[in-house]
TIKOL-392447 format. One record per residue (C-alpha): chain; x, y, z. Coordinates in nm, 3 decimals, padded with zeros to 5 digits. Example, Ala and Ser with C-alpha at 12.3 -4.5 7.8 and 13.67 -1.06 7.14 Angstrom:
BEGIN
A;01.230;-00.450;00.780
A;01.367;-00.106;00.714
***
This chain:
BEGIN
A;10.883;07.583;06.440
A;11.062;07.884;06.290
A;11.327;08.081;06.475
A;11.104;08.382;06.557
A;10.825;08.181;06.731
A;11.092;07.985;06.921
A;11.247;08.309;07.039
A;10.907;08.436;07.153
A;10.833;08.112;07.338
A;11.165;08.125;07.525
A;11.111;08.493;07.613
A;10.754;08.427;07.732
A;10.868;08.136;07.949
A;11.150;08.347;08.095
A;10.912;08.633;08.179
A;10.659;08.403;08.347
A;10.925;08.210;08.543
A;11.097;08.529;08.660
A;10.768;08.689;08.762
A;10.664;08.377;08.953
A;10.998;08.367;09.138
A;10.974;08.735;09.232
A;10.611;08.702;09.342
A;10.694;08.408;09.570
A;11.009;08.555;09.723
A;10.919;08.923;09.767
A;10.637;09.087;09.961
A;10.453;09.399;09.846
A;10.498;09.727;10.028
A;10.153;09.827;10.147
A;10.056;10.190;10.184
A;09.928;10.319;10.515
A;09.571;10.320;10.380
A;09.599;09.940;10.354
A;09.804;09.845;10.661
A;09.701;10.123;10.900
A;09.903;10.406;11.046
A;09.961;10.779;11.021
A;10.111;10.990;10.744
A;10.230;11.340;10.830
A;10.335;11.600;10.573
A;10.541;11.889;10.709
A;10.644;12.204;10.525
A;10.956;12.392;10.631
A;10.927;12.767;10.697
A;11.188;13.040;10.698
A;11.330;13.137;11.036
A;11.490;13.474;11.120
A;11.835;13.323;11.060
A;11.782;13.031;10.819
A;11.611;13.011;10.478
A;11.393;12.704;10.425
A;11.565;12.569;10.115
A;11.636;12.212;10.006
A;11.951;12.192;10.220
A;11.770;12.306;10.535
A;11.487;12.062;10.461
A;11.735;11.776;10.428
A;11.888;11.865;10.765
A;11.542;11.878;10.919
A;11.472;11.538;10.762
A;11.774;11.392;10.941
A;11.643;11.523;11.274
A;11.295;11.381;11.211
A;11.443;11.045;11.114
A;11.631;11.022;11.445
A;11.313;11.109;11.634
A;11.108;10.849;11.446
A;11.372;10.584;11.521
A;11.371;10.681;11.888
A;10.992;10.648;11.901
A;11.032;10.279;11.824
A;10.803;10.282;11.518
A;10.850;09.971;11.305
A;10.962;10.053;10.949
A;10.904;10.431;10.946
A;10.938;10.606;10.609
A;11.065;10.962;10.580
A;11.131;11.128;10.244
A;11.166;11.480;10.112
A;10.900;11.584;09.861
A;10.996;11.882;09.651
A;11.212;12.149;09.810
A;11.024;12.222;10.132
A;10.806;11.922;10.221
A;10.881;11.616;10.429
A;10.653;11.309;10.423
A;10.660;11.095;10.738
A;10.483;10.757;10.740
A;10.442;10.585;11.077
A;10.286;10.237;11.042
A;10.080;10.129;11.338
A;10.060;10.478;11.491
A;09.686;10.549;11.509
A;09.685;10.850;11.743
A;09.829;11.141;11.544
A;09.841;11.375;11.843
A;10.154;11.245;12.012
A;10.323;11.159;11.683
A;10.278;11.510;11.542
A;10.370;11.674;11.874
A;10.692;11.477;11.912
A;10.800;11.437;11.551
A;10.742;11.797;11.444
A;10.832;11.989;11.761
A;11.092;12.259;11.706
A;11.289;12.138;12.010
A;11.541;12.416;12.068
A;11.725;12.277;12.372
A;11.963;12.494;12.574
A;12.127;12.494;12.919
A;12.143;12.829;13.109
A;12.282;12.953;13.439
A;12.016;13.097;13.670
A;12.084;13.459;13.772
A;11.804;13.473;14.027
A;11.431;13.537;14.051
A;11.304;13.798;13.805
A;11.182;14.135;13.935
A;10.892;14.327;13.784
A;11.128;14.521;13.558
A;11.289;14.202;13.433
A;11.609;14.220;13.643
A;11.712;14.010;13.941
A;11.583;14.105;14.287
A;11.834;13.927;14.505
A;12.015;14.253;14.594
A;12.319;14.173;14.382
A;12.446;14.320;14.060
A;12.563;14.064;13.812
A;12.670;14.325;13.563
A;12.398;14.247;13.313
A;12.140;14.501;13.435
A;11.873;14.246;13.366
A;11.866;14.295;12.995
A;12.201;14.302;12.821
A;12.272;14.094;12.514
A;12.313;13.727;12.583
A;12.066;13.706;12.870
A;11.717;13.564;12.825
A;11.386;13.713;12.925
A;11.225;13.596;13.242
A;11.088;13.244;13.213
A;10.870;13.060;13.462
A;11.018;12.749;13.621
A;10.832;12.427;13.706
A;10.658;12.592;14.002
A;10.554;12.900;13.803
A;10.816;13.135;13.954
A;10.986;13.350;13.692
A;11.364;13.326;13.676
A;11.619;13.547;13.512
A;11.857;13.332;13.307
A;12.204;13.397;13.185
A;12.333;13.338;12.830
A;12.330;12.991;12.679
A;12.615;12.791;12.828
A;12.551;12.469;12.635
A;12.319;12.390;12.343
A;12.140;12.074;12.242
A;12.401;12.020;11.970
A;12.639;11.909;12.246
A;12.412;11.617;12.345
A;12.502;11.270;12.217
A;12.230;11.059;12.378
A;11.926;11.075;12.599
A;11.714;10.799;12.748
A;11.412;10.759;12.974
A;11.492;10.550;13.280
A;11.354;10.446;13.616
A;11.531;10.317;13.927
A;11.305;10.123;14.168
A;11.577;10.132;14.435
A;11.582;10.511;14.430
A;11.205;10.532;14.451
A;10.914;10.557;14.211
A;10.921;10.790;13.914
A;11.100;10.833;13.585
A;11.396;11.049;13.488
A;11.595;11.128;13.173
A;11.968;11.073;13.143
A;12.171;11.299;12.911
A;12.516;11.226;12.769
A;12.732;11.512;12.639
A;12.987;11.512;12.358
A;13.243;11.694;12.573
A;13.233;11.709;12.954
A;13.404;12.051;12.973
A;13.109;12.290;12.914
A;12.881;12.098;13.150
A;13.153;12.080;13.418
A;13.217;12.455;13.385
A;12.845;12.542;13.406
A;12.782;12.328;13.715
A;13.114;12.434;13.874
A;13.012;12.803;13.865
A;12.668;12.722;14.002
A;12.822;12.524;14.289
A;12.988;12.845;14.417
A;12.650;12.982;14.527
A;12.515;12.890;14.871
A;12.287;12.587;14.904
A;11.930;12.698;14.849
A;12.030;13.004;14.646
A;11.869;13.043;14.304
A;12.211;13.087;14.146
A;12.299;12.730;14.244
A;12.038;12.610;13.991
A;12.086;12.519;13.622
A;11.793;12.577;13.388
A;11.727;12.329;13.106
A;11.513;12.512;12.849
A;11.322;12.342;12.569
A;11.149;12.572;12.317
A;11.163;12.869;12.557
A;11.014;12.666;12.841
A;11.200;12.555;13.153
A;11.150;12.179;13.169
A;11.384;12.133;13.465
A;11.592;12.364;13.688
A;11.766;12.144;13.942
A;12.014;12.265;14.204
A;12.368;12.140;14.188
A;12.412;11.882;14.459
A;12.567;12.020;14.781
A;12.843;11.761;14.758
A;12.985;11.942;14.451
A;13.261;12.188;14.549
A;13.288;12.538;14.406
A;13.460;12.527;14.067
A;13.472;12.148;14.058
A;13.153;12.088;13.862
A;12.991;11.761;13.760
A;13.229;11.545;13.560
A;13.181;11.236;13.346
A;12.978;11.411;13.076
A;12.646;11.271;13.204
A;12.357;11.418;13.397
A;11.996;11.346;13.485
A;11.675;11.544;13.445
A;11.441;11.458;13.727
A;11.082;11.559;13.784
A;10.731;11.422;13.807
A;10.750;11.248;13.469
A;10.515;10.976;13.352
A;10.681;10.701;13.146
A;10.542;10.853;12.822
A;10.650;11.206;12.914
A;11.002;11.085;12.993
A;11.015;10.892;12.664
A;10.894;11.192;12.460
A;11.142;11.425;12.629
A;11.428;11.184;12.561
A;11.324;11.161;12.194
A;11.329;11.539;12.157
A;11.663;11.583;12.329
A;11.828;11.297;12.143
A;11.685;11.401;11.808
A;11.835;11.744;11.833
A;11.708;12.084;11.724
A;11.537;12.145;11.392
A;11.723;12.397;11.175
A;11.395;12.555;11.057
A;11.037;12.557;11.188
A;10.791;12.298;11.054
A;10.421;12.337;10.977
A;10.193;12.035;10.958
A;10.006;12.074;10.625
A;09.860;11.726;10.587
A;09.781;11.430;10.808
A;09.614;11.099;10.720
A;09.535;10.826;10.970
A;09.379;10.494;10.871
A;09.288;10.208;11.104
A;09.422;09.859;11.019
A;09.072;09.708;11.007
A;08.966;09.947;10.732
A;09.277;09.861;10.531
A;09.219;09.486;10.570
A;08.857;09.527;10.461
A;08.969;09.728;10.158
A;09.217;09.458;10.054
A;08.952;09.188;10.090
A;08.695;09.394;09.896
A;08.940;09.473;09.616
A;09.049;09.110;09.595
A;08.687;08.998;09.571
A;08.617;09.259;09.302
A;08.927;09.151;09.112
A;08.838;08.781;09.124
A;08.476;08.839;09.019
A;08.579;09.084;08.746
A;08.844;08.854;08.605
A;08.608;08.554;08.602
A;08.334;08.753;08.425
A;08.583;08.896;08.175
A;08.737;08.555;08.107
A;08.394;08.398;08.052
A;08.293;08.681;07.820
A;08.607;08.680;07.609
A;08.600;08.299;07.595
A;08.239;08.303;07.475
A;08.304;08.561;07.205
A;08.642;08.441;07.076
A;08.634;08.072;07.172
A;08.983;07.912;07.165
A;09.181;08.234;07.124
A;08.957;08.390;07.390
A;09.037;08.112;07.637
A;09.407;08.154;07.563
A;09.370;08.530;07.612
A;09.216;08.460;07.954
A;09.526;08.254;08.038
A;09.745;08.544;07.930
A;09.537;08.774;08.153
A;09.629;08.555;08.449
A;09.991;08.592;08.342
A;09.933;08.966;08.319
A;09.827;08.971;08.683
A;10.140;08.779;08.780
A;10.369;09.009;08.578
A;10.207;09.324;08.719
A;10.240;09.200;09.076
A;10.604;09.104;09.020
A;10.672;09.447;08.871
A;10.521;09.616;09.176
A;10.724;09.423;09.431
A;11.045;09.449;09.227
A;11.022;09.827;09.195
A;10.939;09.858;09.563
A;10.627;10.053;09.468
A;10.382;10.128;09.747
A;10.048;09.959;09.688
A;09.766;10.192;09.795
A;09.389;10.157;09.787
A;09.350;10.354;09.461
A;09.649;10.155;09.339
A;09.457;09.833;09.402
A;09.173;09.978;09.195
A;09.421;10.062;08.920
A;09.556;09.706;08.935
A;09.205;09.563;08.894
A;09.106;09.816;08.628
A;09.413;09.749;08.416
A;09.287;09.391;08.373
A;08.997;09.528;08.173
A;09.234;09.747;07.974
A;09.460;09.449;07.907
A;09.169;09.283;07.726
A;09.174;09.566;07.473
A;09.498;09.458;07.305
A;09.375;09.101;07.267
A;09.042;09.216;07.121
A;09.217;09.443;06.871
A;09.435;09.155;06.754
A;09.151;08.905;06.728
A;08.926;09.144;06.534
A;09.211;09.215;06.293
A;09.275;08.842;06.256
A;08.907;08.785;06.178
A;08.927;09.044;05.901
A;09.242;08.890;05.757
A;09.092;08.542;05.754
A;08.770;08.671;05.596
A;08.970;08.844;05.318
A;09.200;08.547;05.246
A;09.084;08.222;05.408
A;09.316;08.016;05.188
A;09.617;08.153;05.370
A;09.506;07.975;05.686
A;09.434;08.066;06.046
A;09.794;08.101;06.151
A;09.877;08.351;05.879
A;09.561;08.550;05.962
A;09.658;08.559;06.329
A;10.013;08.673;06.251
A;09.884;08.954;06.031
A;09.632;09.042;06.301
A;09.914;09.096;06.552
A;10.109;09.299;06.298
A;09.822;09.522;06.184
A;09.693;09.585;06.537
A;10.029;09.698;06.670
A;09.995;10.062;06.561
A;09.663;10.115;06.742
A;09.782;09.919;07.048
A;10.101;10.126;07.077
A;09.921;10.459;07.035
A;09.647;10.375;07.285
A;09.894;10.253;07.549
A;10.117;10.558;07.509
A;09.822;10.787;07.574
A;09.735;10.589;07.888
A;10.097;10.615;08.004
A;10.070;10.993;07.961
A;09.775;10.997;08.201
A;09.961;10.773;08.448
A;10.265;11.000;08.435
A;10.052;11.306;08.508
A;09.901;11.130;08.809
A;10.244;11.049;08.947
A;10.370;11.401;08.881
A;10.078;11.609;09.008
A;09.883;11.387;09.248
A;09.963;11.337;09.615
A;09.906;11.075;09.882
A;09.759;10.739;09.786
A;09.646;10.862;09.441
A;10.010;10.878;09.333
A;10.020;10.500;09.382
A;09.735;10.469;09.133
A;09.954;10.628;08.866
A;10.234;10.381;08.939
A;10.017;10.069;08.926
A;09.839;10.195;08.614
A;10.171;10.245;08.434
A;10.297;09.902;08.541
A;09.965;09.752;08.432
A;09.990;09.908;08.086
A;10.341;09.771;08.030
A;10.243;09.429;08.165
A;09.939;09.420;07.936
A;10.165;09.475;07.637
A;10.382;09.181;07.740
A;10.085;08.954;07.809
A;09.900;09.039;07.486
A;10.182;09.083;07.236
A;10.411;08.810;07.367
A;10.233;08.550;07.581
A;09.902;08.552;07.392
A;10.095;08.539;07.066
A;10.297;08.236;07.173
A;09.993;08.047;07.306
A;09.769;08.115;07.007
A;10.044;08.044;06.753
A;10.114;07.708;06.918
A;09.751;07.588;06.910
A;09.573;07.774;06.628
A;09.685;07.533;06.354
A;09.545;07.230;06.539
A;09.180;07.330;06.539
A;08.917;07.424;06.285
A;08.819;07.781;06.188
A;08.487;07.781;06.375
A;08.628;07.661;06.708
A;08.929;07.890;06.678
A;08.724;08.206;06.724
A;08.870;08.392;06.424
A;08.707;08.187;06.147
A;08.420;08.437;06.114
A;08.382;08.810;06.159
A;08.131;08.766;06.443
A;07.763;08.842;06.485
A;07.798;09.215;06.552
A;08.018;09.269;06.247
A;07.793;09.051;06.033
A;07.484;09.249;06.131
A;07.656;09.582;06.069
A;07.788;09.468;05.732
A;07.443;09.355;05.623
A;07.264;09.668;05.740
A;07.543;09.919;05.662
A;07.381;10.208;05.856
A;07.497;10.557;05.759
A;07.557;10.699;06.105
A;07.730;11.010;05.979
A;07.426;11.123;05.784
A;07.282;11.242;06.118
A;07.609;11.393;06.238
A;07.448;11.732;06.311
A;07.197;11.557;06.535
A;07.477;11.380;06.726
A;07.661;11.710;06.776
A;07.337;11.871;06.896
A;07.293;11.591;07.152
A;07.653;11.643;07.270
A;07.588;12.017;07.302
A;07.275;11.940;07.505
A;07.478;11.721;07.741
A;07.729;12.004;07.783
A;07.448;12.245;07.868
A;07.302;11.997;08.117
A;07.644;11.956;08.279
A;07.685;12.334;08.295
A;07.346;12.375;08.461
A;07.448;12.117;08.720
A;07.768;12.309;08.794
A;07.576;12.637;08.835
A;07.273;12.500;09.019
A;07.436;12.240;09.243
A;07.804;12.332;09.237
A;08.091;12.093;09.296
A;08.120;11.910;09.627
A;08.495;11.952;09.670
A;08.641;11.700;09.908
A;08.853;11.802;10.204
A;09.160;11.725;09.994
A;09.084;12.023;09.769
A;08.933;12.265;10.022
A;09.140;12.202;10.331
A;08.991;12.098;10.663
A;08.941;11.771;10.843
A;08.752;11.457;10.744
A;08.697;11.190;11.010
A;08.527;10.857;10.946
A;08.387;10.659;11.239
A;08.285;10.294;11.219
A;07.963;10.199;11.394
A;07.854;09.864;11.534
A;07.486;09.921;11.450
A;07.273;10.148;11.227
A;07.292;10.508;11.344
A;07.037;10.788;11.308
A;07.225;11.054;11.113
A;07.016;11.332;11.272
A;07.121;11.218;11.620
A;07.482;11.203;11.504
A;07.462;11.560;11.369
A;07.321;11.680;11.701
A;07.598;11.503;11.895
A;07.865;11.666;11.681
A;07.697;12.006;11.719
A;07.677;11.964;12.097
A;08.050;11.888;12.099
A;08.110;12.236;11.960
A;08.098;12.183;11.583
A;07.755;12.300;11.464
A;07.872;12.366;11.107
A;08.020;12.018;11.055
A;07.884;11.809;10.767
A;07.778;11.466;10.896
A;07.691;11.188;10.650
A;07.615;10.819;10.683
A;07.725;10.545;10.443
A;07.680;10.173;10.507
A;07.821;10.111;10.858
A;08.020;10.433;10.893
A;07.973;10.800;10.979
A;08.182;11.068;10.810
A;08.226;11.412;10.966
A;08.375;11.698;10.766
A;08.484;12.015;10.941
A;08.724;12.304;10.908
A;09.072;12.316;11.059
A;09.022;12.145;11.397
A;09.280;11.981;11.620
A;09.327;11.616;11.707
A;09.199;11.693;12.058
A;08.878;11.824;11.899
A;08.842;11.492;11.716
A;08.868;11.306;12.047
A;08.597;11.530;12.196
A;08.376;11.466;11.894
A;08.428;11.089;11.924
A;08.334;11.096;12.293
A;08.015;11.292;12.213
A;07.916;11.035;11.948
A;07.986;10.751;12.193
A;07.744;10.903;12.443
A;07.471;10.987;12.193
A;07.460;10.712;11.926
A;07.656;10.425;12.080
A;08.016;10.313;12.056
A;08.204;10.435;11.750
A;08.561;10.369;11.639
A;08.773;10.609;11.437
A;08.865;10.444;11.106
A;09.003;10.733;10.904
A;09.127;11.081;10.989
A;09.249;11.325;10.723
A;09.371;11.679;10.784
A;09.458;11.905;10.490
A;09.595;12.254;10.545
A;09.425;12.537;10.353
A;09.735;12.623;10.151
A;09.786;12.259;10.052
A;09.418;12.219;09.958
A;09.440;12.520;09.728
A;09.758;12.381;09.575
A;09.604;12.037;09.517
A;09.295;12.194;09.359
A;09.515;12.400;09.130
A;09.721;12.095;09.039
A;09.403;11.902;08.955
A;09.298;12.167;08.703
A;09.650;12.176;08.562
A;09.656;11.797;08.536
A;09.332;11.785;08.336
A;09.443;12.071;08.110
A;09.786;11.920;08.051
A;09.629;11.578;07.986
A;09.405;11.721;07.713
A;09.693;11.924;07.566
A;09.927;11.622;07.571
A;09.670;11.408;07.393
A;09.620;11.680;07.130
A;09.992;11.712;07.066
A;10.044;11.337;07.047
A;09.744;11.270;06.824
A;09.833;11.560;06.596
A;10.184;11.415;06.567
A;10.066;11.060;06.499
A;09.770;11.153;06.278
A;09.647;11.478;06.122
A;09.581;11.790;06.328
A;09.214;11.758;06.239
A;09.200;11.412;06.395
A;09.379;11.530;06.708
A;09.148;11.829;06.749
A;08.839;11.613;06.697
A;08.961;11.360;06.954
A;09.034;11.628;07.216
A;08.693;11.791;07.153
A;08.529;11.454;07.224
A;08.748;11.411;07.534
A;08.631;11.750;07.659
A;08.271;11.633;07.623
A;08.355;11.313;07.814
A;08.518;11.504;08.100
A;08.241;11.765;08.118
A;07.966;11.503;08.131
A;08.134;11.315;08.416
A;08.196;11.635;08.615
A;07.836;11.746;08.553
A;07.702;11.407;08.663
A;07.897;11.428;08.989
A;07.765;11.781;09.042
A;07.405;11.664;08.999
A;07.463;11.360;09.226
A;07.651;11.565;09.488
A;07.941;11.319;09.494
A;08.280;11.436;09.624
A;08.544;11.582;09.393
A;08.873;11.465;09.545
A;09.201;11.300;09.455
A;09.035;10.969;09.373
A;08.803;11.154;09.134
A;09.110;11.310;08.972
A;09.252;10.960;08.922
A;08.922;10.852;08.765
A;08.914;11.154;08.532
A;09.267;11.103;08.404
A;09.194;10.733;08.356
A;08.880;10.822;08.161
A;09.084;11.052;07.937
A;09.342;10.779;07.880
A;09.080;10.510;07.822
A;08.857;10.727;07.603
A;09.142;10.837;07.382
A;09.209;10.468;07.311
A;08.876;10.451;07.130
A;08.961;10.761;06.929
A;09.302;10.621;06.840
A;09.152;10.294;06.716
A;08.890;10.481;06.510
A;09.131;10.726;06.348
A;09.386;10.452;06.293
A;09.123;10.275;06.082
A;09.030;10.602;05.906
A;09.397;10.653;05.823
A;09.409;10.303;05.679
A;09.087;10.328;05.473
A;09.112;10.683;05.341
A;09.402;10.636;05.095
A;09.228;10.343;04.921
A;08.886;10.515;04.921
A;08.998;10.861;04.816
A;08.713;10.906;04.569
A;08.445;10.854;04.834
A;08.321;11.137;05.058
A;08.521;11.159;05.377
A;08.200;11.109;05.576
A;08.156;10.765;05.421
A;08.515;10.676;05.508
A;08.459;10.774;05.871
A;08.130;10.582;05.876
A;08.302;10.270;05.743
A;08.576;10.302;06.005
A;08.316;10.330;06.283
A;08.133;10.019;06.163
A;08.452;09.818;06.125
A;08.581;09.907;06.474
A;08.243;09.870;06.646
A;08.300;09.503;06.751
A;08.627;09.596;06.917
A;08.462;09.894;07.088
A;08.169;09.690;07.217
A;08.376;09.394;07.336
A;08.645;09.604;07.504
A;08.384;09.825;07.670
A;08.198;09.526;07.808
A;08.522;09.378;07.943
A;08.596;09.701;08.131
A;08.236;09.732;08.252
A;08.253;09.387;08.412
A;08.555;09.496;08.616
A;08.402;09.830;08.713
A;08.069;09.676;08.808
A;08.254;09.436;09.038
A;08.443;09.730;09.194
A;08.117;09.922;09.243
A;07.947;09.626;09.410
A;08.232;09.482;09.619
A;08.479;09.770;09.647
A;08.314;09.950;09.939
A;08.246;10.322;09.979
A;08.604;10.428;09.910
A;08.605;10.272;09.562
A;08.237;10.302;09.470
A;08.258;10.664;09.359
A;08.572;10.581;09.164
A;08.390;10.300;08.983
A;08.082;10.515;08.919
A;08.293;10.790;08.760
A;08.464;10.537;08.534
A;08.138;10.366;08.441
A;07.993;10.698;08.326
A;08.315;10.801;08.157
A;08.366;10.478;07.964
A;08.007;10.468;07.837
A;08.017;10.833;07.731
A;08.371;10.799;07.595
A;08.278;10.498;07.384
A;07.980;10.679;07.233
A;08.169;11.006;07.181
A;08.428;10.833;06.964
A;08.165;10.766;06.697
A;07.916;11.045;06.754
A;08.140;11.339;06.849
A;08.495;11.274;06.727
A;08.374;11.143;06.389
A;08.141;11.437;06.305
A;08.395;11.695;06.429
A;08.668;11.539;06.215
A;08.441;11.555;05.910
A;08.364;11.924;05.975
A;08.730;12.010;06.025
A;08.845;11.824;05.714
A;08.596;12.019;05.503
A;08.762;12.342;05.618
A;09.124;12.228;05.633
A;09.196;12.226;05.258
A;09.451;11.946;05.303
A;09.443;11.670;05.040
A;09.370;11.313;05.144
A;09.679;11.100;05.219
A;09.823;10.922;04.918
A;09.802;10.542;04.909
A;10.116;10.361;05.014
A;10.330;10.230;04.732
A;10.289;09.854;04.689
A;10.582;09.643;04.803
A;10.668;09.314;04.636
A;10.794;09.053;04.875
A;10.903;08.695;04.802
A;10.647;08.437;04.896
A;10.713;08.206;05.189
A;10.527;07.923;05.352
A;10.424;07.907;05.715
A;10.433;07.598;05.934
A;10.103;07.470;05.790
A;10.229;07.494;05.433
A;10.013;07.790;05.334
A;10.171;08.058;05.117
A;10.214;08.387;05.308
***
């Protein structure tokens, strides 16, 4: 064995061993849509005294983190997103009402002296003059106490910043009920405040101290009669007593301990997913992955025999490497991310198919060199197309990570990891396995000893597809018109993610009459809500309603259609929905522009323009199909569209890579014949790769559940249309552009003379 194959074998073994070790010793970080919980997205707003910049948002993040810790949530995640947004993930918290109320409350806590009951003009009416005239600077307006009586308060004597700790407690010996203890940083201000209050007679309003939270008196106790005038309460600790329930005492302690937010917060997004739905999604995705991999392995083994079986082994290694990459990076695995993980298996087949088809060509041109030499040249000649196609997919993944939000961002991460892992599995592991065994078996059993049935049939018939190129362009134009009619006649069914509003999904224990469900929701006060049924769930889409409204809706459904259980709850603010919709358009436009720039750089501008024109047709057909079917346009659809663009451009790259290779040696032939030859030569790869991806997507559509079915349908349409557009749109457009470009054909590469060498089998290479 030569030094290079030995190096590859050692590297492949090291990658597999490392990945196996990481997979066994590290656990994946599941997103909330898989493990259940609540995600809250807050946006900071300017206050009269503080600008909501990155520094203020970071300080607000620290306050929220202390509150989340005090709530006792296991493994909460809080991160700043951009300059003004804070993402809070609370695993296991399924009721967003209390979480949002406690986590995001402004919580301006202050301690005031009480000047007396407020009169109608805002001053005190106890017959005394405190020198403030009821309205001088430093005093507060009249605020109602716990009993509803309005009190006139003095200036702030102590703020919440002076509090070091707060806790909810109960003392059975002192009687039933809960109270909150407060510890102060310095005892002086509290001692001074209570010492002044103790100078007033027992029962007088001025003997009280008002504790104000967000301009509301939460407690206004009198200083105990045992405290002498001027002495005050020492020790730096006090208690807030009242008719607290355990939860109310806990929430109050969280707010006091967490401190005051430097700027106001607005809840712009909330997602809640039940743990059962996440577990079902994992099981469905796993089933789809297993079925898809088995079908793909059987198919590639049938078509390519020994090298196909070895490629299936490398696909298993690909899955291991991808999983290890996810857990090592600490990436969050989301439901769309699971779909990306499964889908990338089909895309990983592409590199193997490209290599094997190239190896078949090399063996057919020079069988005397042997199988091993043909395989080596297959890996070498396929590298250009493999690199270009994977780079374009990475561009799409990067755009998803940059512009998407929520779980869809995880799709971009897993897709990128999958692309890199597919390169390692195909170009390293497959290469080592096939090189080790290819010389020990005959050409027929190897899988690369013949060009295959599809290629044989095409070679014998040699159809001139480009003769009817005007017809193909007319068909593409007709599809564009049909898509446009769908957009005008039916419109796009934007999901709540792009329009703003609330989407709630309820699980049902038995089939439910959707008409009865609509009536129940209308009777609950939401007559304009959109109610739909799918499998064993009801989805209700409304405008901006509160979490209390969702509870009322759930109770109405319970009474009318039987017991229901909330599985998913998503709230998107109108400003965020508009932003996400704008980002989706930007993402698609940037994706097309990035592909054009890259393809123009790697090929000729005519090839890049033709490829992007075909990509536009692909995208328009998929959008039009969803308009006609009335399927939702949401973040998952955006992920599907960018994946379609990345996948479809792979076909164009492979085609134009072959055109670039053939054109210099067939300069005297019409360019249309060169394109036609390239289409026929790459057809086996196109067919075999497309079928491999379709197996995966069909499994996702069947087993993936409602949440992944639309994703799979979009990709099924996109891959079929994208595969056809490579030959019947990109090819004809490139021919038309080349006729008008005036650029000469590329010159043939100068021949290079290399010394002959022998491979391990003794054949001259």
